[in-house]
C-alpha positions, 0 to 999 in steps of 0.5 A, a space after each residue: 519592580 514588576 516582572 512577568 515570566 511568559 513561558 513560550 512552551 505553553 504556546 508551542 506545546 510540550 516537546 516529546 520524543 518519537 517512538 523508538 524502532 522497537 515500538 514501531 516494529 511491534 505496531 507494524 506487526 499489529 497493523 499487518 492482519 487488518 492491512 492484509 484483509 484490506 488488501 484482499 478486499 481491494 484486490 477482489 473488489 477491483 475484479 468485481 468493479 471491473 466486471 460491473 463496468 463492462 456489464 458483467 454479473 458478479 456471482 460471488 466474492 470471497 475475501 475472508 477467510 482464505 481457503 481452497 477455491 472449489 473451482 480452481 482446486 487450489 488455495 487462495 486468499 480470496 476469489 471473485 467469480 463473474 459471468 458475462 465477460 463477452 470480449 477479450 478486452 473485457 476479460 483482460 480488463 477484469 484480470 488487470 484491474 487489481 494491478 491497476 488499483 495497486 499501481 494507482 495507490 502506490 503512485 499516490 504513496 510515492 506522491 506523499 513520500 517524495 513531497 512535503 505531504 509526507 505526515 510528520 506523525 511517525 505512526 501515520 508514516 508507519 501505517 501508510 508504509 505497511 499499507 503500501 507494502 501490502 500493495 507492492 506484494 499484491 502487485 509483485 507476487 505474480 511475476 514468479 507464478 505460472 499456474 493456469 488459474 493465475 491472473 497474469 498467466 491468463 493475461 499473457 495467454 489472452 495476448 498470445 504469449 506462451 512459453 518463451 514469448 512471456 520473457 520480455 513482458 515478464 522482464 518489463 513487469 519485473 522492472 516495474 516491481 523494482 521501481 515500486 520497491 524503491 518507493 516502498 523502501 523510501 517510505 521505510 527509510 523516512 519512517 525509521 531513519 528520520 530524526 528521532 526527536 523533535 527539537 525542543 522549543 527555545 524557552 526564554 523568560 520575558 521580563 518587563 522591569 520598572 524602576 
């Protein structure tokens, strides 16, 4: 009698358990600092790119470390100074640029998390979600800020919205924030609630018997 045992698992690859929630939590904490620097770079880079697109001159860009802005005399995580924003539209585009970047990238994140394009690797899911969280914070933080040096305050001022006239616009802004928060929350749900282990492949011996 001849018999051959074919172990299909060699073809399918070894089964393995996904990392537990504690592992993902600590990896997420480790990802926060580099994600923060990338986020500040995107924010200030969006300002600089917008200035270049309208023909203005970029004088200085500060990304790291955070500190006190000598011109605004307030603490900031980063800042960009330009010269040559000639029209009100140029200035509005310059101030809005980081929000546009945040919204576009969060839209791309939504396209991943709500479709089959969402990665199966748990660490890839976590990295994308931590990055999206930083984008959301950058997009959302200005809704409760009223300092004259704030970008959103400058936008409202350019639109002649002061005092109570800002309320409708801030409510629309808050609605967008809530909608984008739902997207980020879905990323966390898919990262932490998704099936913890891959199903083990069914391995059956294949026997060819001759008598």
